[in-house]
N, C-alpha and C positions, 0 to 999 in steps of 0.2 A: 684562886679558883672558887673559894667560898664567896668572895665578893661578887664574882660573875654570876653565881647561882642566885644570890640574893637580888641582884639587879634584874635577872631574868624572871624570877618569881614576882618581883615588884611590878615589872612591866606587864606580865601576864595577869596579875590580880587587878591592876588598873584598867587594862583592856577589858577584862571580864566585867568589872563594875560599870565601865562606860557602856558596854554592850547591853547589860541588863537595864540600866537607866534609860538607854535609848529605846529599847523595846517597850518598857513601861510607859514612857511618854508617848510613843507612837500609838499604842493601844488606848491609852487614856484619851488622847485627842481624837482618835478615830471614833471611839464610842461617844465622846462628847459631841462630835458633829452629828452623829446619828440621833442622839437624844435631843439635840437642839432642833433638828428638823422635825422630829416628832412633836416637840413642844410647840413649834410654830403651827403645825397642822391642827393640833388640839386647841390652840388658842383661837384659830380662825373658826373651827367648828363650834367652840364655845360662844363666840360672838354671833354666829348664825343662829344658834339655839336661843340666845338671849333676845335677839330680834323677834324670833318666832314666839317666844314667851310674851313679849310686849304686845305683839299683834293679837295673840289669843286672849290676853288679859283685857285688851280694849274691846274685843268682840264679846267677852263675857260681861263686861260692864254695860255694853249696849243692850244685851239681852236682859240683864237684870233691870235696866231702866225701862225696857218695854214691859217687863213683868210688873213692875211697880206702877206703870202707867195704866195697866188694866184696872186698877182700883178707881181711877177717875173716869166717869162716864164719857166725858167729852174726848179725852185722849183715847179711850177704848174705841169710840166711834171712828176716830181718825185712823187708828190702826186697822180696824176691820174694813173701812172703805179703801185703804191702801191695798188690802189683800183681795179686793173684789167683792166684798159683801155690801149689801144695801139694806135700806129699811123695807118693811113690808109694803107692798103696793108700788114700790119704786122700780122703774125699768132701767136696767143698766145696759149700756151699749159698750161692746168691746170691739175695737178695731185692730186688725192685723196689718202690719206694715207690709205692703207688697214688695216683692223682690225688684231690684232696679232693672230697668229695661235698657238694653244696649241701643244706642242711637243708630238710625238706619244708615248713616254715612259710614260708621265703623263696620256695620254688617256687610255693606256692599263692597267695601275695600278689602275685607279679609279674604284669604284664600279659602275656597270651599272645595269639598271633595266632589268627585264626579258621581252622577247617579248610575244605576245599573244600565240604563238605556245608553248613556253616553259611553260607557265601557264597551258595550256590544257594538255600537256604531264605529268607535275607534278601532276595534278589533277587525271589523269587516272592511274598513277602509284601509287599514294597514298602519295606522299611526302607532298602535300599541306594539307591534312587532318590530319596529325599527330599532 
């Protein structure tokens, strides 16, 4: 009888230990997967931010170059001309690019809506009520 109790206790304790280890591993891997996904999201966000930092650093370098170019009179003149300034007595012409015009063939082929007069005539004739 004592032998049977010890075997029962031994099986119960092994089953309890197995269950505890199974739960521990399940929760460990579950949280590991969540943390791994969060890590991947953070890594991609970090890469995006690093690209943005590189872009902004290049823009800052360009602006610093323009600022240092203002000390040289020839480069300053080029920068001012690029921005629309000219010398005294100089006439500057600015041209605006017109909007593109649709070719007449496309205009004639496209469906157009009816005018008010066409609606009235169609109503009087009975085409609209059909």
